[in-house]
C-alpha positions as CSV (number, residue, x, y, z in Angstrom):
1,X,98.2,78.8,166.5
2,X,96.9,81.6,168.4
3,X,100.5,83.3,168.9
4,X,100.9,83.1,165.1
5,X,97.2,85.2,164.6
6,X,98.3,87.4,167.1
7,X,101.0,88.1,165.8
8,X,100.0,88.6,161.9
9,X,97.9,91.4,162.6
10,X,99.1,95.0,163.0
11,X,100.6,96.8,165.4
12,X,97.9,99.6,165.9
13,X,95.0,96.9,166.7
14,X,97.1,96.3,170.0
15,X,97.1,100.0,171.0
16,X,95.1,101.0,173.8
17,X,93.0,103.4,172.2
18,X,92.3,100.3,169.4
19,X,91.0,98.0,171.7
20,X,88.8,100.5,173.0
21,X,86.9,101.1,170.0
22,X,86.7,97.9,169.0
23,X,85.7,96.9,172.5
24,X,82.2,95.1,173.2
25,X,81.5,97.5,176.2
26,X,81.6,100.3,173.9
27,X,78.9,99.1,171.3
28,X,76.4,98.5,173.6
29,X,76.7,102.1,175.1
30,X,76.7,103.6,171.5
31,X,73.8,101.7,170.7
32,X,72.1,101.9,174.2
33,X,72.5,105.1,173.9
34,X,70.3,105.4,169.7
35,X,67.7,103.8,171.6
36,X,66.9,106.1,173.9
37,X,67.4,109.1,171.7
38,X,65.2,107.4,169.0
39,X,63.0,106.8,172.1
40,X,63.1,110.7,172.7
41,X,62.8,112.0,169.2
42,X,59.8,109.8,168.8
43,X,57.9,111.3,172.2
44,X,59.0,114.9,171.2
45,X,57.9,114.3,167.5
46,X,54.0,113.5,169.1
47,X,54.5,115.6,171.8
48,X,55.7,119.0,169.6
49,X,56.8,118.5,166.0
50,X,59.2,117.0,163.7
51,X,61.2,120.2,163.6
52,X,61.8,119.8,167.8
53,X,63.1,116.1,167.2
54,X,65.0,117.2,164.5
55,X,66.0,119.9,167.0
56,X,67.1,118.1,170.0
57,X,67.7,114.3,168.4
58,X,68.0,113.8,164.7
59,X,69.3,116.8,163.6
60,X,72.4,117.8,166.6
61,X,75.3,117.9,166.2
62,X,76.4,115.1,168.9
63,X,73.8,112.7,166.9
64,X,76.2,112.6,163.7
65,X,79.3,112.5,166.8
66,X,77.4,109.3,167.6
67,X,76.3,107.6,164.6
68,X,80.0,108.1,163.9
69,X,81.5,106.8,167.3
70,X,79.3,103.7,166.2
71,X,80.9,103.5,162.7
72,X,84.5,103.5,164.4
73,X,83.8,101.2,166.5
74,X,82.0,98.3,164.0
75,X,84.9,98.7,161.3
76,X,88.0,98.8,164.3
77,X,86.0,95.5,165.3
78,X,85.9,93.8,162.7
79,X,89.9,94.7,161.6
80,X,90.5,93.0,165.3
81,X,89.3,89.4,163.7
82,X,92.3,89.9,160.9
83,X,93.3,87.8,159.2
84,X,89.8,86.6,158.7
85,X,88.7,83.2,157.9
86,X,86.0,82.0,155.9
87,X,84.0,81.4,159.4
88,X,84.1,84.9,159.5
89,X,82.3,86.6,156.4
90,X,79.9,86.8,157.9
91,X,80.2,88.4,160.9
92,X,82.4,90.9,158.1
93,X,78.9,91.7,155.8
94,X,77.2,92.6,158.7
95,X,79.5,94.4,160.0
96,X,79.9,96.3,156.9
97,X,76.1,97.1,155.6
98,X,75.9,98.5,159.7
99,X,78.3,100.3,158.7
100,X,77.3,101.9,154.7
101,X,73.9,102.1,156.0
102,X,75.8,105.0,158.5
103,X,77.8,106.4,155.8
104,X,74.4,106.5,153.2
105,X,72.8,108.3,155.9
106,X,75.3,110.5,157.0
107,X,75.9,111.9,153.8
108,X,72.3,112.0,153.0
109,X,72.0,114.6,156.6
110,X,75.1,116.3,155.8
111,X,74.7,116.8,151.6
112,X,71.0,116.1,150.7
113,X,68.2,118.7,150.4
114,X,64.6,118.5,151.6
115,X,62.0,121.3,151.4
116,X,59.0,122.1,149.6
117,X,58.0,124.7,147.0
118,X,54.4,126.8,146.7
119,X,53.9,127.0,142.6
120,X,51.1,129.2,140.8
121,X,50.3,128.1,137.5
122,X,51.3,130.7,134.4
123,X,53.8,132.2,137.5
124,X,57.4,131.5,135.4
125,X,60.0,129.0,136.6
126,X,61.0,129.2,139.9
127,X,64.1,127.5,141.7
128,X,63.8,129.1,145.2
129,X,63.3,126.3,147.7
130,X,61.6,126.7,151.5
131,X,63.3,124.3,153.7
132,X,62.4,124.2,157.4
133,X,64.8,126.2,158.7
134,X,64.5,129.9,160.4
135,X,66.6,132.7,158.5
136,X,67.4,136.2,158.5
137,X,67.9,137.9,155.5
138,X,69.4,140.9,154.5
139,X,69.6,143.2,152.2
140,X,71.8,144.8,152.2
141,X,72.9,148.7,150.5
142,X,75.2,146.8,148.2
143,X,72.5,144.6,146.5
144,X,73.5,141.9,148.1
145,X,71.5,139.5,150.6
146,X,72.8,137.2,152.8
147,X,71.4,135.0,154.5
148,X,72.0,134.4,159.3
149,X,70.8,130.8,160.4
150,X,67.9,131.8,163.7
151,X,66.7,128.9,164.6
152,X,65.8,129.8,168.4
153,X,63.9,126.7,169.6
154,X,66.6,126.6,172.4
155,X,68.5,129.5,174.5
156,X,67.1,131.9,172.2
157,X,69.0,135.7,172.8
158,X,68.1,138.3,174.6
159,X,69.1,141.5,175.3
160,X,71.5,140.7,177.4
161,X,72.5,138.2,175.3
162,X,72.0,138.8,172.0
163,X,73.0,137.7,168.6
164,X,75.8,139.5,167.0
165,X,75.1,138.9,163.5
166,X,78.4,141.2,161.7
167,X,78.7,144.3,159.9
168,X,76.7,145.7,157.0
169,X,78.5,146.8,154.1
170,X,77.9,150.3,155.0
171,X,79.2,149.3,158.4
172,X,75.6,148.8,160.1
173,X,76.1,146.1,163.0
174,X,72.9,144.0,162.9
175,X,72.3,142.0,165.5
176,X,69.1,140.1,167.0
177,X,68.3,140.8,170.5
178,X,64.8,139.0,171.2
179,X,62.9,136.3,169.9
180,X,58.9,135.2,170.5
181,X,56.9,132.0,170.2
182,X,54.2,133.8,168.7
183,X,53.9,138.0,167.8
184,X,49.9,139.4,167.3
185,X,50.3,141.6,164.2
186,X,48.1,144.5,164.5
187,X,47.6,147.6,161.5
188,X,49.3,151.0,162.1
189,X,49.0,152.8,158.7
190,X,51.2,155.3,158.0
191,X,50.6,159.0,156.6
192,X,51.9,159.8,153.4
193,X,52.1,163.0,151.3
194,X,50.0,161.7,148.1
195,X,48.1,158.3,147.2
196,X,48.1,155.9,149.4
197,X,44.6,154.7,150.6
198,X,41.9,156.8,153.6
199,X,42.3,155.4,156.9
200,X,40.7,156.2,160.1
201,X,41.3,155.2,163.5
202,X,38.0,154.0,165.6
203,X,37.2,152.4,169.1
204,X,34.1,150.3,170.3
205,X,33.2,149.8,173.9
206,X,30.9,148.9,176.6
207,X,30.1,149.2,180.3
208,X,28.6,146.0,180.3
209,X,31.2,144.2,180.0
210,X,34.2,147.0,180.7
211,X,35.7,146.0,177.1
212,X,37.6,148.2,175.5
213,X,38.2,147.7,171.7
214,X,40.0,149.6,168.6
215,X,41.9,149.4,165.5
216,X,42.8,151.2,162.1
217,X,41.0,150.2,158.8
218,X,42.2,151.2,155.5
219,X,39.8,151.3,152.7
220,X,41.8,149.4,150.2
221,X,43.1,146.4,150.2
222,X,39.9,144.7,151.5
223,X,41.8,142.3,153.6
224,X,42.8,145.4,155.9
225,X,39.1,146.7,156.0
226,X,37.4,145.0,158.0
227,X,37.4,144.4,161.8
228,X,34.9,141.4,163.2
229,X,34.0,140.7,166.7
230,X,32.6,137.6,165.9
231,X,28.7,138.5,166.5
232,X,29.1,141.8,164.9
233,X,31.2,142.5,162.0
234,X,32.4,146.4,161.2
235,X,33.6,147.5,157.0
236,X,35.3,150.6,155.8
237,X,35.1,151.6,152.3
238,X,34.2,154.9,149.6
239,X,31.6,156.1,149.1
240,X,28.7,157.7,150.7
241,X,25.9,155.5,152.8
242,X,22.9,155.0,151.0
243,X,19.4,155.7,153.3
244,X,18.5,153.0,155.0
245,X,15.8,150.8,153.9
246,X,14.0,148.9,156.8
247,X,13.1,145.1,156.5
248,X,10.8,143.5,154.8
249,X,8.4,140.6,157.0
250,X,8.7,137.0,156.1
251,X,5.4,136.0,155.9
252,X,7.2,132.1,155.1
253,X,7.9,132.4,159.2
254,X,4.2,131.7,159.8
255,X,3.1,128.9,158.5
256,X,1.9,126.2,159.9
257,X,4.2,123.5,160.4
258,X,4.6,119.9,160.5
259,X,6.1,118.7,163.8
260,X,10.2,117.8,163.1
261,X,13.3,117.7,164.8
262,X,14.1,121.1,165.8
263,X,18.4,121.7,167.6
264,X,19.5,124.9,167.8
265,X,22.6,126.4,170.6
266,X,21.6,130.2,172.0
267,X,23.4,132.4,174.0
268,X,22.4,133.5,176.7
269,X,24.1,136.7,179.3
270,X,23.8,137.3,182.2
271,X,23.8,141.3,182.3
272,X,21.4,141.2,178.9
273,X,18.8,139.1,179.4
274,X,16.9,140.3,176.3
275,X,20.2,139.4,173.9
276,X,20.6,136.1,173.7
277,X,22.0,134.8,170.5
278,X,20.4,131.6,168.9
279,X,21.6,129.6,165.8
280,X,19.7,126.7,164.4
281,X,21.5,123.6,163.5
282,X,18.6,121.7,162.0
283,X,14.9,121.7,161.5
284,X,14.6,125.2,162.4
285,X,14.2,127.8,166.3
286,X,12.7,125.7,168.8
287,X,11.0,129.6,169.9
288,X,13.0,129.2,173.4
289,X,13.5,131.8,175.5
290,X,16.9,131.2,178.0
291,X,17.6,133.8,180.8
292,X,20.7,133.1,182.5
293,X,20.2,134.5,186.7
294,X,23.1,135.8,188.2
295,X,25.2,133.8,190.6
296,X,24.5,133.1,193.8
297,X,27.6,131.4,196.5
298,X,29.7,130.7,194.4
299,X,28.6,129.2,191.8
300,X,27.5,129.1,188.2
301,X,24.2,131.0,188.3
302,X,20.8,128.2,187.3
303,X,18.9,128.7,183.3
304,X,15.3,129.6,182.9
305,X,14.1,128.3,180.2
306,X,10.7,129.8,178.5
307,X,9.7,127.0,176.1
308,X,6.1,126.2,174.3
309,X,4.3,128.7,177.7
310,X,6.0,126.2,179.5
311,X,9.1,127.6,182.9
312,X,11.7,125.3,183.4
313,X,15.1,125.4,185.3
314,X,18.3,123.8,184.9
315,X,21.9,124.5,187.5
316,X,24.6,125.1,185.0
317,X,27.2,123.9,187.4
318,X,24.9,120.7,187.6
319,X,24.7,120.0,184.1
320,X,27.7,121.8,182.0
321,X,28.1,119.5,179.5
322,X,25.2,117.1,179.8
323,X,21.5,116.8,179.1
324,X,19.2,117.6,181.4
325,X,15.0,116.7,179.6
326,X,12.9,119.7,180.2
327,X,9.7,118.7,181.7
328,X,7.9,116.3,180.4
329,X,8.1,118.2,176.9
330,X,9.8,116.4,174.0
331,X,12.8,118.7,174.5
332,X,16.5,118.5,175.8
333,X,19.2,121.0,177.1
334,X,22.2,120.6,176.8
335,X,25.1,123.8,178.4
336,X,27.9,123.1,176.5
337,X,30.4,126.1,177.9
338,X,30.3,128.5,180.4
339,X,31.8,131.4,180.8
340,X,32.4,133.9,183.9
341,X,34.0,136.8,182.9
342,X,32.7,137.1,178.8
343,X,34.9,138.3,176.4
344,X,35.0,138.4,173.0
345,X,38.5,137.8,172.0
346,X,39.8,137.5,168.0
347,X,36.6,137.0,167.4
348,X,36.1,134.2,169.6
349,X,34.4,133.9,173.3
350,X,36.5,133.1,176.1
351,X,36.7,134.6,180.0
352,X,39.1,137.5,181.0
353,X,39.3,135.6,184.4
354,X,36.9,133.1,187.3
355,X,35.1,136.2,188.4
356,X,31.3,136.0,187.5
357,X,31.5,139.6,186.3
358,X,29.8,138.8,183.3
359,X,28.5,135.7,183.1
360,X,27.4,134.0,179.9
361,X,26.6,130.7,178.8
362,X,25.8,128.6,175.4
363,X,23.0,126.0,175.4
364,X,22.3,123.7,173.0
365,X,18.2,122.8,173.0
366,X,16.9,119.7,171.0
367,X,13.5,118.0,169.8
368,X,10.5,117.5,168.3
369,X,8.2,120.4,168.0
370,X,7.0,122.6,165.7
371,X,9.6,125.1,164.6
372,X,9.2,128.6,164.4
373,X,11.2,129.6,162.6
374,X,11.8,128.7,158.8
375,X,14.8,127.6,157.4
376,X,16.7,127.4,154.1
377,X,18.6,124.9,152.7
378,X,21.5,125.6,150.6
379,X,23.1,123.1,148.5
380,X,26.2,123.2,151.1
381,X,24.2,121.5,153.8
382,X,24.2,124.5,156.3
383,X,20.8,126.2,157.1
384,X,20.2,129.8,156.8
385,X,17.5,131.3,158.7
386,X,15.0,133.9,158.2
387,X,12.9,136.0,161.3
388,X,12.5,134.4,164.4
389,X,9.2,135.3,165.8
390,X,9.1,134.1,169.0
391,X,12.3,132.5,169.3
392,X,16.2,134.6,169.5
393,X,17.9,136.6,166.9
394,X,20.2,134.2,164.9
395,X,23.8,133.9,164.1
396,X,25.2,133.8,161.3
397,X,25.7,130.7,159.2
398,X,29.3,129.7,158.5
399,X,30.5,132.0,155.6
400,X,27.7,134.4,156.1
401,X,27.8,138.4,157.7
402,X,26.8,138.4,161.1
403,X,23.1,140.6,161.2
404,X,24.5,143.1,163.1
405,X,27.5,145.1,161.2
406,X,28.3,148.2,160.7
407,X,29.8,150.6,157.5
408,X,31.8,153.6,157.9
409,X,32.1,155.4,154.8
410,X,34.5,158.2,153.5
411,X,33.2,160.9,150.5
412,X,36.6,162.7,148.4
413,X,35.9,165.5,151.4
414,X,36.6,163.3,154.3
415,X,33.5,163.5,155.1
416,X,32.6,159.9,157.7
417,X,28.4,158.6,156.8
418,X,27.6,155.4,157.8
419,X,25.4,152.5,157.6
420,X,24.0,150.2,160.6
421,X,22.5,146.7,160.9
422,X,21.2,146.2,164.4
423,X,19.0,143.3,165.7
424,X,17.2,145.2,168.3
425,X,17.0,148.2,166.7
426,X,17.0,147.5,162.6
427,X,18.8,149.8,160.5
428,X,20.1,153.3,160.5
429,X,22.1,155.2,158.3
430,X,23.1,158.5,159.0
431,X,26.5,160.9,159.0
432,X,29.1,160.0,162.3
433,X,31.5,163.1,163.7
434,X,34.6,163.0,164.4
435,X,35.1,161.5,168.2
436,X,31.5,162.3,168.5
437,X,29.7,158.3,169.9
438,X,27.5,155.9,167.4
439,X,25.6,153.9,169.3
440,X,25.1,150.4,168.0
441,X,22.5,148.8,170.1
442,X,24.5,146.0,170.4
443,X,23.7,145.5,173.4
444,X,25.8,149.0,174.8
445,X,28.3,148.7,172.2
446,X,29.5,152.1,171.8
447,X,32.1,153.9,168.3
448,X,33.8,156.7,168.0
449,X,35.9,157.3,165.5
450,X,38.9,159.6,166.8
451,X,41.7,159.5,163.7
452,X,41.2,160.1,159.9
453,X,44.4,160.2,157.8
454,X,43.5,160.9,153.7
455,X,46.5,159.2,152.7
456,X,48.1,156.3,154.6
457,X,50.0,153.4,153.4
458,X,50.0,150.2,155.0
459,X,52.3,149.8,158.5
460,X,52.0,146.4,160.6
461,X,53.3,146.4,164.2
462,X,54.1,143.4,165.8
463,X,54.5,143.2,169.9
464,X,55.3,139.5,171.5
465,X,52.1,137.5,172.6
466,X,51.4,137.8,176.5
467,X,51.7,133.3,176.9
468,X,48.5,133.1,179.1
469,X,47.0,134.1,175.1
470,X,44.8,131.5,174.2
471,X,45.8,129.4,170.8
472,X,48.9,132.1,170.4
473,X,51.4,129.5,169.5
474,X,49.0,127.0,167.0
475,X,47.7,130.1,164.9
476,X,50.4,133.6,165.1
477,X,53.4,133.3,164.1
478,X,56.9,134.1,165.7
479,X,59.4,136.4,165.1
480,X,62.5,138.6,165.8
481,X,63.5,141.2,166.5
482,X,66.5,143.0,165.2
483,X,68.1,145.6,166.3
484,X,70.9,148.0,163.7
485,X,73.6,150.4,165.3
486,X,74.6,152.4,162.9
487,X,76.8,155.4,163.9
488,X,75.9,155.4,167.7
489,X,71.3,155.5,166.1
490,X,70.0,152.4,167.2
491,X,67.0,151.3,165.7
492,X,64.7,147.7,166.1
493,X,61.7,146.1,165.2
494,X,60.3,143.3,165.6
495,X,59.6,141.1,162.3
496,X,57.2,138.1,162.0
497,X,57.6,135.4,159.6
498,X,56.7,135.5,156.4
499,X,57.4,139.1,156.6
500,X,59.6,141.8,155.2
501,X,60.2,145.1,156.1
502,X,62.5,148.0,155.2
503,X,64.8,149.8,158.2
504,X,65.1,153.3,156.8
505,X,68.9,153.7,156.7
506,X,71.4,156.0,155.7
507,X,72.1,156.6,152.9
508,X,70.1,153.8,151.7
509,X,67.1,151.7,153.2
510,X,68.1,148.3,154.1
511,X,65.5,145.2,154.0
512,X,64.9,142.1,156.2
513,X,63.5,139.7,155.5
514,X,62.3,136.5,158.0
515,X,61.4,133.3,157.2
516,X,62.3,129.7,156.2
517,X,65.6,129.2,154.8
518,X,65.6,130.0,151.4
519,X,67.8,127.2,149.0
520,X,68.5,127.7,145.2
521,X,68.2,124.6,142.9
522,X,70.6,124.0,139.3
523,X,66.4,123.8,138.4
524,X,63.4,125.9,137.8
525,X,60.3,124.7,138.0
526,X,56.4,125.4,136.8
527,X,53.1,124.9,137.3
528,X,51.7,124.1,134.0
529,X,47.8,122.1,135.5
530,X,46.6,121.3,138.7
531,X,43.2,118.8,138.5
532,X,41.7,117.5,141.9
533,X,39.5,114.5,141.3
534,X,35.9,114.3,143.3
535,X,34.3,111.1,145.0
536,X,31.8,110.5,143.3
537,X,28.5,112.2,144.5
538,X,30.6,114.6,147.0
539,X,32.3,117.6,147.1
540,X,35.1,116.1,149.2
541,X,38.8,115.5,147.2
542,X,39.7,112.0,146.4
543,X,43.0,113.5,145.2
544,X,45.1,116.1,143.1
545,X,47.7,115.7,140.4
546,X,50.6,118.2,139.6
547,X,51.5,118.8,136.0
548,X,55.4,120.7,135.9
549,X,57.5,121.6,133.8
550,X,61.5,121.0,134.7
551,X,64.1,123.4,132.9
552,X,67.9,123.5,133.2
553,X,70.1,126.8,132.5
554,X,71.4,124.6,130.1
555,X,68.4,124.5,127.9
556,X,67.5,121.2,128.9
557,X,63.6,120.9,129.7
558,X,61.0,117.6,130.9
559,X,57.1,117.1,132.0
560,X,56.1,115.0,134.1
561,X,52.9,114.4,137.0
562,X,53.1,114.1,140.8
563,X,50.1,112.9,143.2
564,X,50.1,111.3,146.0
565,X,52.2,108.3,146.6
566,X,53.5,108.8,142.5
567,X,56.6,111.4,142.8
568,X,57.9,112.6,139.2
569,X,61.7,112.6,139.5
570,X,64.4,114.7,137.7
571,X,66.9,113.7,135.4
572,X,65.0,110.4,134.7
573,X,68.7,108.9,133.9
574,X,68.5,105.3,135.5
575,X,71.9,105.5,137.0
576,X,70.8,109.2,138.6
577,X,68.8,107.4,140.4
578,X,70.0,104.8,141.6
579,X,72.7,107.1,142.5
580,X,70.3,109.2,144.7
581,X,71.7,112.3,142.1
582,X,67.9,113.0,141.0
583,X,65.8,115.7,142.4
584,X,62.2,113.8,143.6
585,X,59.1,115.8,143.2
586,X,55.8,115.0,145.7
587,X,52.2,116.0,145.9
588,X,52.7,117.8,149.4
589,X,49.7,120.2,149.4
590,X,47.0,122.2,147.7
591,X,45.0,126.0,148.5
592,X,40.6,125.0,148.2
593,X,40.7,128.2,147.8
594,X,42.9,128.3,144.9
595,X,42.9,125.6,142.4
596,X,45.6,127.1,140.7
597,X,48.6,126.9,143.3
598,X,49.7,123.2,144.4
599,X,53.0,123.1,146.9
600,X,55.0,120.2,145.8
601,X,58.0,118.7,148.3
602,X,61.6,117.8,146.8
603,X,64.2,116.0,148.2
604,X,67.9,115.4,146.7
605,X,69.2,112.7,148.9
606,X,72.6,111.5,147.7
607,X,72.9,108.6,150.4
608,X,70.5,106.4,148.8
609,X,72.4,104.1,146.8
610,X,74.8,103.4,150.3
611,X,71.4,103.3,153.0
612,X,69.9,100.5,150.2
613,X,73.0,99.0,150.0
614,X,74.1,98.8,152.9
615,X,70.3,96.9,154.5
616,X,70.7,94.8,151.8
617,X,74.2,93.6,153.4
618,X,73.0,93.5,157.1
619,X,69.9,90.9,155.9
620,X,73.2,89.0,154.2
621,X,75.1,88.7,156.7
622,X,72.3,88.1,159.1
623,X,70.8,85.0,157.4
624,X,74.5,83.5,156.6
625,X,75.2,83.8,160.2
626,X,71.5,81.9,161.4
627,X,71.3,79.8,158.3
628,X,74.2,78.9,156.4
629,X,76.4,75.9,158.2
630,X,79.5,77.0,157.0
631,X,79.4,80.4,158.1
632,X,77.6,79.6,162.0
633,X,80.9,78.7,163.6
634,X,81.1,82.4,164.6
635,X,77.6,82.5,166.3
636,X,78.5,79.5,168.5
637,X,81.6,80.8,169.0
638,X,84.9,80.8,169.1
639,X,87.4,78.2,171.6
640,X,89.3,81.3,173.3
641,X,93.2,80.6,173.2
642,X,95.0,83.3,175.3
643,X,98.0,84.3,173.5
644,X,100.9,83.1,176.2
645,X,100.3,79.9,178.5
646,X,101.8,80.3,181.1
647,X,104.7,78.4,181.6
648,X,103.8,76.1,184.4
649,X,100.8,74.4,182.4
650,X,103.1,73.7,179.7
651,X,105.9,71.3,182.1
652,X,103.0,69.7,183.3
653,X,100.7,69.0,179.7
654,X,104.0,67.5,178.5
655,X,104.9,65.2,181.7
656,X,101.7,64.3,181.0
657,X,102.5,62.9,177.3
658,X,104.1,59.6,178.0
659,X,101.9,58.7,180.5
660,X,98.6,59.8,177.9
661,X,100.7,57.0,175.8
């Protein structure tokens, strides 16, 4: 029986290659590697993001090859049981299910589509799907838009090993010579003959902090007309400054109040003890005076706190991130942060080094007492302080302008005037001459306007951020450095994700853009309505829904809505839905600042049906093996018979036959 079974098998199954693919050892190795890869992918996704996991594991070419090898192993293993018998059915169904599942997965990975589209209410239909893959797009001089893959999570290009992209229509050689995970954008307007908007360049310095800042400002558009230093703002406008108006005293701040819960955060600077900055968190100002004493013997210094006529001393190092009771008073102080070399970087406090060159501290004082300043509560729950009597100057509430601000104006004749507001010196206004310093009254900061462009156009310069820059990788876009070589003339330009630039090549300009890969869809999407449901009694969103109109070049159209966990599919034919040949639209995100904007995720998976069929076959096969008796013989194990029985044993069995009878 064993010999007849072996003889009935195809000859190719006896080949060493077929035996290798049918071996159980190969299956164990393949499954073990896939398990390790799944674990690594999960760790990558939790430690970094899904893009990193996809690049190194799930979307890597080796993963597709590994799945193909596993499918081949299962197929050859099933064929090696030929001729099949009844007790092989469960085994075959299970293997067929796994092979079908792997096939559907590969089809979806190779031929599927997944991405997002951001839609705006009132805009015409769009079919540009953004896929989470980086791409360099070139609008060539012949009018053709060309796309080049530009994902550089590993093996980024460099000047010694550039990524050569070939030649454009006019013979210009294009290549990517560098990649940066974070680029810093800096406004650098270009002069034009006419039109555009006025621009100025200024520097602002402080000797106390040994800090020098500079920037360009454009009068238009508004996003390029402002410069924030965190505790002070600078703005540039067209026009002429109005005379300063002295602030009127607020008599309400002096009214008697009942004791209440107070909480206040205060910045204190060792080199500028009179420049402390406070912000009321709850109730009103405590009226505390906080002074940071200079550090000694490698320590962090001590805080001298004056509150309600009493004086307290708190060691910074011993009480960092801890609450310290202030004597017998009802107040406690918590030192939230300490900066040995205080600087303002991108509007946020930071430390340039570990040396105590400019110590600063942030302390929160809370307790029950009489507020030293009135607090007016707005409808959103944040508090805005009025003029302080005896307490520190106030920091701006969220969304409010800084109390220290400078507005620069440019007149039609090019003259510069200013309007200045300072906590220390109040308000002032006047004319500002080129290269003449203006004392701001913000500690020892001085501002100088050194360049004026009457007509300028917007231009941004990008430069890689240093690796030790705080939060750079999270808050700034990545970018590539593109080199164009036209007849020996080389042009190099950094290009940030989401930006588009024009390169002045001859005879025609070339437009470059870097960002997500764009995939044209055979359907157009239009946002007709966007709804946000709020939780009762609050402004927090309970859900949001997009109503979409889908259209095709053939004139077919449909209207549907999608919201969280309720996708909308097009076309709606049942057979397309069951085969995965449909576009499934799901609500992805929204913009709280613009309720006419919605981002929709689109998925098309032609392997969807095979995944479901394969999963059902696996479940059915396992059920048959373990719970249906006619198919359980294989799980117990078949008797293993040798294909050829040794001759001496056969003779011995024959000689024993008469004796057994």
